[in-house]
Every structure is written in C-alpha cells, then in structure tokens.
C-alpha positions in Angstrom: 29.1 12.9 -66.3 28.7 9.3 -68.3 30.4 6.0 -68.3 29.9 3.3 -70.8 29.3 -0.2 -69.6 29.6 -2.5 -72.6 28.7 -5.9 -71.0 25.5 -5.4 -69.4 22.1 -3.6 -70.4 21.7 -1.7 -67.7 21.0 2.0 -67.0 22.0 4.1 -63.7 21.1 7.7 -63.5 21.4 10.2 -60.6 20.7 14.0 -60.4 23.1 15.3 -58.0 21.7 19.2 -56.9 23.9 21.5 -54.9 20.8 21.8 -52.4 22.0 20.0 -49.1 22.3 21.1 -45.7 24.8 24.3 -46.4 22.1 25.7 -48.7 19.0 25.2 -46.4 17.3 28.2 -44.7 16.2 26.2 -41.5 17.0 22.8 -40.1 16.2 19.6 -42.0 14.7 21.5 -44.8 17.1 20.2 -47.4 16.5 16.6 -46.5 12.8 17.2 -46.0 12.4 18.4 -49.7 14.6 15.8 -51.1 12.7 13.0 -49.3 9.2 14.8 -50.5 10.5 14.9 -54.2 9.1 11.3 -54.5 5.9 11.6 -52.6 3.7 12.4 -55.7 3.7 14.5 -58.8 0.9 17.2 -60.0 -0.4 14.3 -61.9 0.4 11.2 -59.9 -0.1 10.4 -55.9 2.8 8.8 -54.4 1.3 5.4 -54.3 0.6 5.4 -58.2 4.5 6.4 -58.7 5.4 3.5 -56.4 3.5 1.0 -58.2 4.7 2.1 -61.7 8.3 2.0 -60.6 7.6 -1.4 -58.7 6.2 -2.8 -61.8 9.4 -2.5 -63.5 11.5 -3.9 -60.8 12.7 -0.8 -59.6 12.2 2.2 -57.3 13.4 5.9 -57.4 15.9 6.4 -54.7 16.9 9.6 -52.7 20.6 8.9 -51.4 21.1 11.0 -48.3 24.1 13.5 -48.4 24.7 16.2 -46.3 26.0 18.3 -49.1 23.7 17.6 -52.2 20.0 16.4 -53.0 19.9 13.4 -55.0 17.6 11.5 -57.0 18.5 8.2 -58.5 17.4 5.4 -60.9 18.8 1.9 -61.7 16.9 0.0 -64.4 17.7 -1.9 -67.7 17.9 -0.1 -71.0 14.5 -1.5 -72.7 12.7 0.0 -69.6 14.1 3.3 -70.0 11.8 4.6 -72.5 8.9 4.3 -69.8 10.6 5.5 -66.8 13.0 8.2 -67.7 10.1 10.6 -68.4 8.3 9.5 -65.2 11.8 10.4 -63.4 11.9 13.9 -64.8 8.4 14.4 -64.2 9.2 14.0 -60.5 11.9 16.7 -60.9 9.9 19.0 -62.7 6.5 18.7 -61.2 6.6 17.7 -57.5 3.2 17.9 -55.6 4.5 18.9 -52.3 1.5 18.3 -50.5 0.6 19.1 -46.9 -0.6 15.5 -46.4 2.6 14.2 -47.5 4.7 16.7 -45.3 2.7 15.8 -42.3 3.3 11.7 -43.0 7.1 12.8 -43.3 7.1 14.7 -40.0 5.5 11.7 -38.1 7.8 9.4 -39.8 11.0 11.4 -38.9 9.7 12.2 -35.4 9.5 8.6 -34.7 12.9 8.0 -36.3 14.5 10.6 -34.1 13.2 9.0 -31.0 14.5 5.9 -31.7 18.0 7.4 -32.5 18.0 9.3 -29.2 17.7 5.7 -27.5 20.6 4.6 -29.6 24.1 5.2 -27.9 26.4 5.2 -31.2 23.7 7.9 -32.8 24.0 9.8 -29.6 27.8 9.8 -29.3 27.9 11.1 -33.0 25.6 13.7 -32.1 27.3 15.2 -29.2 30.8 15.0 -31.2 29.2 16.6 -34.5 27.7 19.3 -32.5 30.9 20.1 -30.3 33.1 19.9 -33.3 31.3 22.0 -35.8 28.8 23.9 -33.5 25.2 23.6 -33.0 24.3 26.0 -35.8 26.5 24.5 -38.5 24.9 22.3 -41.2 27.3 19.6 -40.4 26.9 20.0 -36.6 23.3 20.1 -35.7 21.3 16.8 -34.8 17.8 18.5 -34.5 14.9 18.1 -32.3 11.4 17.4 -32.8 10.3 21.4 -32.9 12.9 21.4 -36.0 10.5 18.9 -37.5 7.4 21.0 -36.4 8.8 24.1 -37.9 8.7 22.6 -41.4 6.1 24.1 -43.9 5.0 23.3 -47.6 5.9 26.9 -48.3 9.4 26.5 -47.0 10.0 23.3 -49.1 8.6 24.9 -52.1 11.0 27.9 -51.8 14.2 25.4 -51.1 13.0 23.5 -54.4 12.4 26.8 -56.5 15.8 27.9 -55.6 17.9 25.0 -56.0 16.4 22.3 -58.0 17.1 23.8 -61.4 19.2 21.9 -63.8 21.7 24.8 -64.0 22.5 23.9 -60.4 22.8 20.1 -61.1 25.0 17.2 -62.4 23.6 14.2 -64.0 25.6 11.0 -63.5 24.9 8.2 -66.0 26.2 4.9 -66.0 25.2 2.1 -68.5 24.9 0.9 -71.9 24.9 3.8 -73.6 23.9 4.3 -77.5 22.5 6.9 -79.9 19.0 5.8 -78.6 19.8 6.5 -74.9 21.3 9.8 -75.6 18.4 11.1 -77.7 16.1 9.6 -74.7 18.5 11.6 -72.1 18.2 14.6 -74.2 14.2 14.4 -74.5 13.9 14.2 -71.1 16.6 15.4 -68.6 17.8 18.0 -71.6 14.4 19.7 -71.3 14.3 20.5 -67.7 14.2 24.1 -66.5 17.7 25.3 -66.2 17.6 27.8 -63.4 20.8 29.2 -62.2 23.7 27.8 -60.3 24.1 29.0 -56.9 27.0 30.4 -54.9 28.8 28.4 -52.2 28.0 29.2 -48.7 30.3 30.7 -46.2 30.5 29.3 -42.7 33.0 30.9 -40.2 35.5 28.9 -38.1 33.8 28.1 -34.9 35.0 30.1 -31.7 34.9 27.3 -29.4 38.0 25.0 -28.1 38.4 21.6 -27.9 37.0 20.1 -24.9 35.9 16.6 -23.3 32.2 15.9 -22.7 31.1 13.3 -20.4 27.6 11.8 -20.7 26.4 9.7 -17.7 24.6 6.3 -18.7 23.8 4.8 -15.4 23.1 1.4 -16.3 25.4 1.1 -19.5 27.8 -2.0 -19.2 30.1 -0.4 -22.2 31.5 3.2 -22.6 31.8 4.7 -26.1 34.8 6.6 -26.9 34.5 9.2 -30.0 37.2 11.9 -30.4 38.2 13.8 -33.1 39.0 17.3 -34.9 37.5 19.4 -38.0 39.1 21.2 -40.6 40.1 18.2 -42.9 38.9 18.6 -46.6 39.6 16.1 -49.8 41.2 19.1 -51.5 43.8 19.9 -48.7 47.3 19.4 -49.9 47.9 17.3 -46.7 44.9 15.2 -47.5 46.6 12.2 -49.4 49.5 11.9 -46.6 46.7 11.9 -43.9 45.2 8.9 -45.7 48.5 7.1 -44.9 48.9 8.4 -41.5 45.2 7.5 -40.6 45.7 4.2 -42.1 48.8 3.5 -39.8 47.1 4.8 -36.6 43.7 3.0 -36.7 42.5 2.7 -40.5 42.9 -1.1 -41.0 43.0 -4.6 -39.1 46.8 -4.4 -38.6 46.5 -0.6 -37.6 48.6 0.4 -34.4 45.6 0.9 -32.3 44.1 -2.6 -33.4 47.4 -4.3 -32.7 47.9 -2.6 -29.3 44.2 -2.1 -27.9 42.7 -5.0 -29.1 45.2 -7.9 -29.9 47.9 -7.4 -27.3 45.5 -5.8 -24.3 42.3 -7.2 -25.2 40.5 -4.1 -24.1 38.1 -3.7 -26.5 36.7 -6.0 -29.8 37.2 -2.9 -32.2 38.8 0.6 -32.5 39.4 2.4 -35.5 40.1 5.8 -37.0 38.7 7.5 -40.2 38.6 10.6 -42.3 35.1 11.6 -43.0 34.8 14.6 -45.3 32.2 16.7 -46.7 32.1 19.4 -49.4 33.2 22.2 -47.1 35.0 20.3 -44.1 35.8 17.1 -42.5 36.8 15.1 -39.5 39.8 13.2 -38.5 38.2 10.9 -35.8 38.9 7.8 -33.6 36.3 5.5 -32.1 36.0 2.6 -29.6 33.5 0.8 -27.5 35.0 -0.3 -24.3 34.3 -2.1 -20.9 33.8 0.8 -18.2 36.6 -0.6 -16.4 39.2 -0.2 -19.1 38.0 3.3 -19.9 40.8 5.3 -19.1 43.3 2.4 -20.0 42.1 2.9 -23.6 42.2 6.6 -23.4 45.9 6.7 -22.2 46.9 4.1 -24.9 45.2 6.1 -27.7 47.2 9.0 -26.8 50.5 6.7 -26.4 50.1 5.5 -30.0 49.7 9.2 -31.1 52.9 10.1 -29.3 54.7 7.1 -30.8 53.9 8.5 -34.3 54.9 12.1 -33.2 58.4 11.0 -31.8 59.4 7.9 -33.7 59.8 7.0 -37.4 57.6 4.3 -38.8 59.7 1.2 -39.6 60.0 0.5 -43.3 58.2 -3.0 -42.9 55.1 -1.5 -41.8 55.1 1.5 -44.2 55.6 -0.9 -47.1 52.8 -2.9 -45.5 50.4 -0.1 -45.5 51.5 1.2 -48.9 50.4 -2.3 -50.1 47.1 -2.3 -48.5 46.3 1.2 -49.5 47.3 0.6 -53.5 45.4 -2.6 -53.5 42.3 -0.8 -52.1 42.7 2.0 -54.9 42.8 -0.8 -57.5 39.7 -2.2 -56.0 38.0 1.0 -55.8 38.6 1.4 -59.7 37.9 -2.0 -60.7 34.9 -1.5 -63.4 33.2 1.1 -64.6 30.5 1.2 -61.8 33.5 1.3 -58.9 34.8 4.3 -61.1 31.6 5.9 -61.1 31.4 5.9 -57.5 34.6 7.5 -57.1 33.5 10.3 -59.6 30.2 10.4 -57.6 32.1 11.5 -54.7 34.0 14.1 -56.7 30.9 15.6 -58.0 29.3 15.8 -54.3 32.6 17.2 -52.6 33.5 19.2 -55.9 37.0 18.3 -57.0 38.9 16.9 -59.8 38.6 13.1 -59.5 41.4 12.1 -61.8 44.0 14.5 -60.3 42.9 13.7 -56.8 43.6 9.9 -57.7 46.9 10.6 -59.2 47.8 12.7 -56.4 46.6 9.9 -54.0 48.6 7.2 -55.8 51.9 9.2 -56.1 51.5 10.0 -52.3 50.9 6.2 -51.0 54.1 5.3 -53.3 56.5 8.0 -52.4 55.7 9.3 -48.7 58.8 8.9 -46.3 58.5 8.0 -42.3 60.0 11.3 -42.1 57.0 13.0 -43.9 54.6 10.8 -41.7 56.4 12.0 -38.5 56.1 15.6 -39.5 52.2 15.0 -40.3 51.7 13.4 -37.1 53.4 16.1 -34.9 51.1 18.5 -36.7 47.9 16.7 -36.4 48.0 14.1 -34.0 48.0 16.5 -30.9 45.5 15.6 -28.0 44.7 19.4 -27.5 43.3 19.6 -31.0 40.7 17.1 -30.2 37.2 17.0 -29.1 36.0 13.9 -27.2 33.0 12.3 -26.2 32.7 9.9 -23.3 29.5 8.3 -23.2 
C-alpha cells in the first residue's frame, strides 16, 4: 500500500506481518519475536543499530498490535538510501541472541510486576480473561513463568514461519518518486518471499457471562469494567453499532456521561467503546467511581441500556450524534497521513477500507431511531455482559 505526499519530503514505512498473538505457539512468543527483531543483526549489535538510526534523527519502532508483528521507520527522503538497506537487514538477518532474550525477559518481568500493581491494568486483565478465556490470544494476561519459558529456538521458529515477505504488507507513505520506487524494489523487493499462512481458528468459549468481584482492602475508588465479545469490523451490524455505542457512552454528550457524571456527579468519567481485533472484539463500558456510589452507578448503567431498548432516540439527539460522527470521519480522513492510518487498521484487521468507510458513512447518515432500538434490544442486554468490579 502506497500513499503519495507531495508537500513534504518525508518517508514513512511499515512492514506488517500476520504474525501476532493468534499465530504464536506459546504465550508472549509473538511479542517477544517482534521486540527482539531490532535487538541486533548478524552484522551489527543492538547498540550499533540504535546509534546509526539516532544519527539520522530516527529509530526503528515495533508497534504493539495483538494481530500482527510490525516494524516501522519514519525519515526524510534524502536519508532513505542509507536507512532502508539497514531496515531490510534487520528484517532479513536478525541475530536473536540468548543475551538479548535474557535482557528482554528481565525488562518484561519488571513491567509485569508494575502492571500487576496498576488497578486499571488488573481490571483489563480480569475482563479479557473472563470474556475470551484464559487460553485465547486476546484473553491471556500472562505470568512470569510464561516469560521464563521463552527460548531462542522458539523465537527463531516463529520468525522462520511468519516473517516472509509473502506473509506481509508494506505500507509506504511519503514523497514518492521513481528514485524512491527503485530503492524500495532494491531493498524490500529482494526480501525472501516465504509463504502466506492460513488464518487460525478459535472456537467459541463455553463459559457464560458472570460478575467478578476483586477485593482491594484500602482502595477509595472502585473500577467497573463490563463488556461482551463477538464484535468484528466486518460484521453487518458494526456501522450501526458505532452509532449506538456513541449514543450510550461514546462521546462527551452521551447518555452515560449526562446521567452519571453531569446530573448525579457519581464519577468524573464514564464511557463505552468498541474494541476490535482481526478475529474478534468487544463492546464495553468503563467507569471509576467512589466506593459508596458503586451500586448506584451499576443500576444507572442498566437504566440507560433499558431506555435505549424501550424508547426511540429523539430526532434532535440522533442529529447531534450524526454530526459528531460525520465530523470525526472527516477529521480521520484529513490528509494522507490520516488516510494512511485508516488503511493501516484495515491491513491489520483485514477488511476493505474503502468499502468499510462507505458503509460507515451511509449508515451514519441514514440510520433510523427504530433501527437503533432494534439494535439495542439485541446488544444492550446485561445478561450478555461479563463484569469486573475491582
């Protein structure tokens, strides 16, 4: 995928492999392989790589995505001749040394210890595990023992299976020219092709939604996290769900915000969101509340969901949400870098970006209050939600 930027002499590149969590043979293997990719090649140690890219005011990044492995670089066009060959060296000849794996394990275990002290991270882990299942790639939070079990042999095997050019998409944004195209062909065009991989198949979990309470003895606030899985960008209902979710809790004027924050003052913030991945996703609600307001907030969330199931959204409210969403859509497509971000999401989640944007725009403009009520009656059901109180 390539997008031309006429105004500025920049070049942004990203290799995106189908090599994330859904493809790994053990926990954290995908993320570890991607992180170690930039920790040295057969010809250059990690420090030399870092120094080289710093010399040109940039660095190689490994963006964190559950579904894919990613390697990105942003620079100016006149430095491309020097940097692109090194970027492809990193891709084609990673060192994957025992020393770097040990360092990575140590950093990751420390980060895990810090995460387990953070209430928001803990709540996310509990909800993800309950919603998807402890063995699902989107569900596990992982332990110290998972990091200890990682080996260089496993990392190299994951790399060999999934890091071929035939299993990847190259995203290029910048001031493109014949010279740049020749350089891309001379570098990325020479990478080993490998073979595309089949999509994994994960069965539906057999657990039923439940309420999970986690006691924190000295906590002055309680976190509410609730949600359901089974939401994908490619679903027929997804564009309409974007409208419903916005009405419920997706922007500052939403019903949850007006009722629970503005009118009752139970919380500084409460929101809902659609969080989607390649193979699944969630429709969730999040709020942090004073302990004494916990049950009142839980009841008001259910009240707002019930109202959307039983009553039609007034025309003035629907018009306001239409304007908000259409304005956001325009902002998301304002300029080549913004457009590239939209297409990046489509690459990772594997859908047709243009068709999706057309469907989303059409739905926002034409959806009726009756259609929103029908959607609420199917999706806004408390018995479908897992809930974590922490």
